[in-house]
N, C-alpha and C positions, 0 to 999 in steps of 0.2 A: 930412447926416450919414448918412442911410440909403444914399444913393448911394455915398458913400465906403466905407461898410461892405460894400456888396454887390460892389464892384469886385474886391476880392481873391478873393472866392468865385467870381465869374464867371470870373476868370482861372484859378483852380484847376480849375474844371470844364472849361474850354476845353482846358487842358493834358492832362487825363485823357482827354478825347474824342479828342485828337490821338494819344495813345499807344495808345489802343484801336484806332484805325484803322491804325496802323503795325505792330502785333503780328502780325496774320495775314500780312502781307507778308513778314516775316522768317522765320516758320515755313515758308511756302511755298517760299522760296528754299532754306531748309535741306533740306526734303524733296526738292526737285528735285536738290540736290547729292548727297544720299544715293542717289537713284534712278539718277543718272548713274554714280556710283561702283559701285553694285551691278551695273548692266548691263555696265560695263567689266570687273569681276572675273569675271562669269559668262562673257563672251565669251572672256576670257583662259583660263579653265579649260577651256572646250570646245576651244579651239585646241590646248591642251597635251595633252588626252586623245585627240584624234582620231588621232594617229599610232599609238597602241596598239590602236585599234579595240576598246577595252574588254576585250581579252583578258587584259590584265595583272591584272584583278581577278577572273578566274575561277579557282577553286581546283581544281587538277589532282589526280587520284588518284595515290597513291604508285606508283612504278614496280613493275610485276609484279602489281598488284592489279587484278583485273577482276571487277566485281560479277556475280553469277550471274543474268544477265537472259535468257539463252537456254536452250533445252532441253538443249543439250549440257553446260552447266555446272550443270544442276539435279541432282536426286537420282540420276539415272542415272549421272552422272559419278562419284559416290562409291560407288554400290552396284553398278555394273556392272563388266565386265572392264577390266583395266588394259592399255593398249597397250604399256607398257614395264614389265617385271618387275624390272629392276635397281633397287636402292635402297641407301641407306647406313644403314638401321636396324640396331641391334644385335638379337640374339635376344630380349633382354628387352623391347625396345620393340616388336618385331614380334609377339611372343606377346600382349602387352598389348593392342595394337591389334586383333589378330585375334579376341580373346576377347569383344569386344562383341557383345551379343545384342539385337536390336530388341525392345522391350517391346510394341509394337503388332503383333499377329499378321498383320493384313491389310497386304499390300505396297501402296505408293502407285503401283505400276506393274505392268504385266503381266509376271509372273515365270514364265519357262519353266525348270524345274529342269534343271540340267546335271550331267554326270558329270565329275569332275576326274581325269584320268589323270596320276599322279605317278611319274615315272621317276627312280629312284635308281641312278645309273650311276657308273662310274669314268672314263669318257671317251666314246667314240663310241657311236652307236646303229646297229650294223651291220644290224639287222633293220628299219630305218626304212622301206624300200620296202613291206614288208608292212603296216606300220601306216598308211602313206599310203593304201593301198587300203582299209583298214579304216575310216578316218575320212572318206573321200571322200563328198561329198554330204550330210553331216550337220552342216554348220556351224551353230553356235548351240545345239547340244545337248551340247557337250563343251568342256573346257578342258585344256590340256597344260602341265605344269610339269616341268622337268628340273633335277635336282641332280647335278652332276658334280664332279670334283675341282677345287679352286681353280686358276685359271689356264688351264683347258682352254678352247679356243676351237673350237666346232664349225664345220663348213663348209657348213651348210645354205643353200640358195638362198632368196631371199625368197618363192618360190612354195611352199615346204615348210611343212607344218603345224607343224614343229618350229622354224621360224625365229624367233629372238628369244624363245624360251620358257625360257631358262635363268634360274634364280633365284640370288641371292647365296649362295655355298656356302662350307663349311669342310670340312676333311679328316674323313672318316668311316672308322673302322677296324672291321673285322668283329669282332663279339662284344663290342664295347666301348660305353660310354654315348654316344660320339660318333656311333654309328650311329643310336641313338634320337633324338639331337639333329637329325640330318639329316632323319629322318622327320617330326619335329615341325615342322621348318623348312618342309618341303614342305606339310604340312597348313596351317600358318599363312598362307603365301603364297596358297594356294588359297582359304582362308576369306575373304580380302579381297574376293573376288567373291561377293556375296550370292546369286547365282543358282546357285552350285555347291551341290548337295544331297548327292551321293555322292562318296566319295573312295577311289580304288583305288591301292595301292602296287605298282609294277612295277619290273622290272630291265631292263637292256639285253638279257638273254637270254630275255625273256618273249615269247610269241606269243599272239594272240587265237585262241580255238577256235570262235567263232561270229561271225556278222555283227554289225555295230554295233547294228542295230535289236534283235536278240535280247538283246545285252548291256545295252543301255539300258533296255529294258522290264523285264528281270529285276531290275535294281538299283533303278530308280526306283519300281517298284510293290511292292517288298518292305518290310515293316515291321521286318525284322531287319537287323543288320550281320553281316558274315562275318569273324569273328576266330577263328582256331584256339585252342582252350583245353581242356586236359585235365590230369588229375591223374596224373602219372607217379611211382609210388612207388619207382622205382629210383634208382641213383646219378646218372643224368643228368637226373633230375627233382627229387624232394624232396632228393636228395643234394646239390644245389647251394644249398639254402636256408641262410641265415645267421640264427641266432636273434636277432642284434642288430637285425633288422628289426621285431621285435615292439616295441610292441603294434599298430603300424599294420598289419603283415602277420604272420599266424600260419602255422605249417607247413601246416595243413589248407587254407589259402587259397592256397597257392603253386601256380601253374599254369605250364604249358609250352605253346607253340604256335608256329605258323609265323610268320615275320617278315612275310610278305606278306599284309596285311590289306585289308579293305574296310569302311568305316564311313560312317554317315550324318552329317549336319551336327552334330547334337546331340552325338554321341560324339566327333567331331573336335574340337569346342570343349573338351570335358572333357579330351582328351588333351594339348592344348597349354597349358591353364590349370592343370594339375595341379601342386600344390606340396606335396602330402602324401606321395605315394609316390616321386616322382622323387628326392628327396634320399636316401632309403633305398637305392634301387637304385644310385645313383651312388656311394655310399660303401661298400656292402657286397656288391654283385654284381660281382665282379671276377674276372679270370683265367678259369678254366674255367667260370665261372657263365654266360657268354654272355648278357648282359643283354637283347639284342634278341629272345631266345626266351622271355623271362619277364616283362618289364616290362608291356607292354600286355595280354597275356593275363591276368596276375594282377590288374592294376588294374581292368580292365573286368569281370572276373568278380566282383570285390568290389562295385564301384559300380553296374554295370548288367547283372546276370546275365540278365535277361529280354530284353534288347535284342540279344544276340549269339547267333548260330546255333551257336557253338562249332565251327565248321569253316571251312576256307579255301576260296576258289573258284579258287585257283591250284594246279594240279596239279604235283607234284614227285615224282621217282622216287628213293626212298631204298633201293631193293632191293639195290643193289650194295655197300652198307655204306660206312663211312668218314665223316669229318666233313663231306663235301660231297656233294650229290646228283649223280646221273648227268647227263652232258652228251650231248645228241643231235646228231650231225653229219650230213653230207650223206647218207651211206649208211644212216643210221638212219631217215630220214624217208621213210615209205611211206604209201600210202593206208590200209593196214591199221592202222598206228600211229595215225594221225589219227582214224580211225573209232572205234577203241577209246577214245581220249581223249574224244571227243565223246559217244559213245553207250554206253559200257561201264560205267556207274556208276549207282547208286541212292542217293538221299539224301532229306532232308526240306527242303522249301521252304515257308516260312511255315506250318508244321504240316501240310503236304500232301506226299504222295509225289511224287517227281520223278525223271526220267531226265537232266535237265540239272543237273549238279552242279558242273562246272568250267567257268569262262568263259575262263580263261587257263592257260598251261602254261609250264614252264621245266625245265631249261636247254637252250637251243638255241644252237649255235655259229654264227659268222658264215657258215661254208660251207654251212649248212643253208638259206640264203636261197633259192637257185634252186629246189630241189624244193618248198619251201613255197609260193613264188609260183606254181609250176606246178599244185600240187594244191589251192590255196586255193579256187578257184571251186567245185569239185565237192565237196571234203571239208569245207570250212569255211563255205561260203556267202559268201565274200569275193571279190567280182569287181572 
């Protein structure tokens, strides 16, 4: 009885032991199958990727974008001189960009202050050969900007200091607000170079009266800016005032001065960022008001009276009368004339007496170039 009872149990235990021995064998086969399939898929993926050399998975930079990883594309690229002055910015965009002021006073690079020479012209620069001699040997201490009539194309050679120095321009009419617009346009383009510290406005009929070194030291070492400004009680001064300019500008604040100014960087920024006085002059200084004689002298006298010398450093001869100054031609240019312009004046320079009062002079006609070049080494120190 016991034997018959134990037989089924023995048979059951035998079957379970048989299944236990078979189970690992099936798992092993299954694992081998998955391993073989895995190796196969891996080999297939490698063979498909090899023709691309893995380049297809590298993210490329967008066209035109180059990360600033070298010195040229660092801060000097944005703070230094621009190799090309032409751009398509509007005046509003240009003035906005140029009005930025670094809040950290210490520059992150060695800054050598430069003088920006801004030529406001109608076309050619007939006295350019004299200016070429003036600038020669002083690279890195000056910048040049030329605002001429739209469409004018100068013929300067690549070796000239004036080559490629034209800025985008618009028509400027004498005595109208467009003349002040052109002056602000010159200032704004020059302000884009953070190394420019002094800004002098010149015309095509201007000449230098001293060597570059004398002019540079005179301007860079001065704490004042040279803007003509005086109170003319006559019909050509206060007589041009319009009471509609009040309360921003009162009659007692109205000033007159020479168009040809020289300012430091701080004043240049205030001149291009002004939105308080400009609308008043644009609207109410018209016709015989001659806005270019009043806008900047009045504005700067109100806003920064201690920072301007109230005199111009560009000599002009008004002794002959009329609406325009005298023009000097070939027969007028003598050693005596130049000596008088250079040494024949007294003025105040940074609260000290000085015999160097004028750094430039106008108006000189194109035919005055030859005698100027001949006399420049001895009379002007320009060799």
